[in-house]
N, C-alpha and C positions, 0 to 999 in steps of 0.2 A: 535474564529478564524473568521475572517471577509471574509464573502461570498457575492458575487457580483451577481451571477447567480448559478442555478441547471438546468440543462438540458440534456434531452437524444438525443444525435445525433451522426453521423457517426465521427471517428476520422479522420482529416484531414492530408493526405499525410503519406510517410514514411512507415515504415514496417508494422503497424497495419493499414493502410488507408483503410477505409469503415467501419472498424469494430465499432459496435454501443456501446457507453458507456455514464454512467452518467457523464457527464462533471461538474466539481465542480470546479468555478472558485474564487481564493481567491483574494482580492483585497487589495489596498493600506489600510493602517491603518488609515490613515487622512482623508479618503472618508466618510463623513457622511452619504451616500446613502446606506450603505453596512448593511447587518444584521450580527449580532454576534451570534455564536453558540459556546458551549463547544464540545468537542468531542462523547459526549453522545447524545447530540440533535442532532448534525451533520450527525451522524451513523443511526439516527432514521430517518431522512430526506431521507437518501439516500435509507433505507431499504423499506421507505412508497413509494418512487417513483417507485421502482422496483415493489412494489405489485400493483400500480395502473395502470402499464403497463400490467398486466397480461402476461407476455412471457411465452413461452413453457418452459417446464423444461429441455429441450436440447439445450437452446441457454444460452451460457456463460455470465454471467453478469460481465460486466466490469465496472471499476470507473476510471476516469479520472481527477487527481489533478492537477490542471493549478494553478501552484504558481509563475509564472512570475513577477506578480504584488506586490506581497504579500511582504510587507516591512520586517515585522518580522513573525516570525512562531515559536511557542512554541515546543519544540523538544518533551517533555512529551506527550503533548497534541496530537501532529501528530503521535507518536509512539503508543498512544492508539488508535487513529481513525484507523490507518492502521492495526494494530493487530485484531481489532473487525472486520474490513471488510475481512479481510484474513480468520478469524475464521468462518465466514458467506459463505465462499466459492468463494467471487467476485475476480475478475482479476483485480489488483490494479495497476495503472502506474501514473506517473507523468511527466510533463513538468517544467522544473526548469531552472533557469539562470546559467551562467557558474562562478559565481564568488566562491562559496564555496561547499564543500560537507557537508551533514548533516547526523546525527547520523541514522536518520529515514529513508533513503534511502536505506539500507540494507533489509528493510521489503517490499521493493516494486518489483513487479515482472518485470516492464518494465520502464527504465528511459530515456528520453530524455532532452539533454540540448540543449539550444538555444544559439548560438554565434553570435556575431556582430563584432568580433575582430579576428585575428588569434592567439593571446596568451592568454590562460586561464588556470583555473586550473587543467585540466586532471584528475578529477575523474573518477572512472570507471560509464562508462554507456553503454545503449544498442544501442542508436541512437544518432547522431549528427545532428543538423541542424544549416547551416549557413547561416547568413543573413547578408552579408557585406554592410556597409554604404559607399555610395558614390561610385565611379570608383576604388578603390583599392581591387582588388580581390586577396588578397595575400591567399593561401591554409593556414589553422589554424594547428598549432601544434597538432600531435595526438601520444601520448606515448604509449608504448607496452600494457599498462592497457587497452586501447581500441583498440587494433588492430584487435578485431573481432566485433567493432561497425559499424553499418551502418551508411553511410554518406550522407547526402542532402543539396543541396544548395536550397534556396528559389529562386524560378524563379521571374523575374522582368523584365520589358521592356527593357533590357539591353543588348546590344552585348557582353558583358563581360563574360555573364556565359558561353557559349558555349567555349571560349576561356578557361576560369579557369577549366572547364570540361576535354578539350582533353589535357591541359597542367599539369594536377593535377598528384601526385604521386600515389594516391590512387582513387578507383572508388566512385566516386560520383553520385547519381540520384538526379532527379530534383524533387521539391514540387513545384506544383502549387496551390496556395489557392482557394478554392471554391467559387465562387460567392454567391450562396446559396446551402442550403442542408436540408434534411427533419430534422424536431427537434419536441421534446417536451418538453415546458417549464413548470416547478414547481414553484409554490407559495413559496416564504422563509418566508413570515410573518406568525405569528401563526393563 
């Protein structure tokens, strides 16, 4: 897996807003600046990161896999990584694109899909984040499989956000991206 960053920080917006987690950002395969790890190496890095934080045993240890920029993800490797993290008692969630469902999604405790257009694959998720492009704010199609999913629109300096929310069929919350937040960065090199 190609990793661009590993950091401990609060989750930005949505139903888990403010919950601290180790953010593992997977990057584009073509980026030469990224580090490559197999599932065993990455799970060890995550475990070592938690150990270095010396968190109270009462604090739930969350891992957020940000897969939005990853070009390819090996299903067997990702399944093995998530299974290991689950075995260790971590709360594992992922941020994914709207293109297709992967087999390893069933191993996650929380899935957030990011949309930029109203038509998408409508696989089962816990949360939908809509980031419309331009001024065309059409409410995304949401099938029955996602009737209980929480829906959020990314706030932008755009008068269409309020019109979208007040005219929508479903209840939509607003996610305002943070300008800065507390974080601990971990070194990826050996």
